Phi, psi and omega in degrees: 000150180253131177284134183288339180287339178205109188300339181272355187269122172272105183229133175293123180250357179271149178289164175300137179305145182304325179299336180272355183251009186299320179289336179297331177295323180277336182230071181293155184310317186290355178255353188301307187300328183273351183289138180295342178269002179272103186252175183304322180301318179291321177300318179293320179299314178294326177296322176297319178299318179296321177299318179298318178299315182294317179296318179299315178295320180297314180298317179296315179297321178300317178297317179297317179297318178297314180297331177275010178066033179259004177223143173285162178304311184294319179295316179298316180299318180295315180295316180298315180299313184289304186285323177296316178297317180299318180297307184294311183298314182290324176296315179300313180296318183294311183284337171295316177297317179300313183297322187265341185232304188292307182296318176301324178296316180295319180295319178296325181288326183208087184299346177303336187257014180303318181298321178293320179293326176294323176299316181293323176296321177295321174305317180299318178296319178293322179297325177305318180293320178296315180293325178297315178296319178299314181299317178298316180295320180295316179297318177298319180299312181297320178295318180295326178302324179279323190260325186209072184305333180292337183265000188292316186303319179297320179293322180293330175300316176293321177299318178299319177300318179293322178296319177297321178297319177299314183295320177296318179298312182296323180301315180289308189291310185295321177299314179296320181297315179295317181294335177272311189286313186297316176299325176296314180301313182292318181297319184259002179055050180272164169061027180275000000 
């Protein structure tokens, strides 16, 4: 499927199948924190997701601020380099760990949800392409600031589009991932 926010982005736009949401009915979001099986490891995992959302929004806002002439070239380049790198590097590390460690643990605990975990793994592969395009646009932007400052604004417009694509992707993926994984963790008392 093609995401309408960016025609080159292959993004799942369909919700997680209902069969993958069955435990969410028994363990709704608003009950997670109070559940005796909700441990520090899960809190940290959800905290990482919140950090990704915040970094994605920050990168997008920085591009908007720059386009509105609210940032100097050098300040924007520094912010883009720091926050963009943190977003990309941490997302790659996090979803690599999930694919190789976390998801197999969840699947072993409750094989009914293997199809949902496979959907999330495919999301990770698709996210790699989105992050690659963002990284290329960010690197071009930083280079243009040094080499051709007059051409930067046009490049930042494309960078902003890529940042929006990341945020749209994260909104769909992280919500689905949390709604699938946390109920499995609580139901089976994992990661305590």
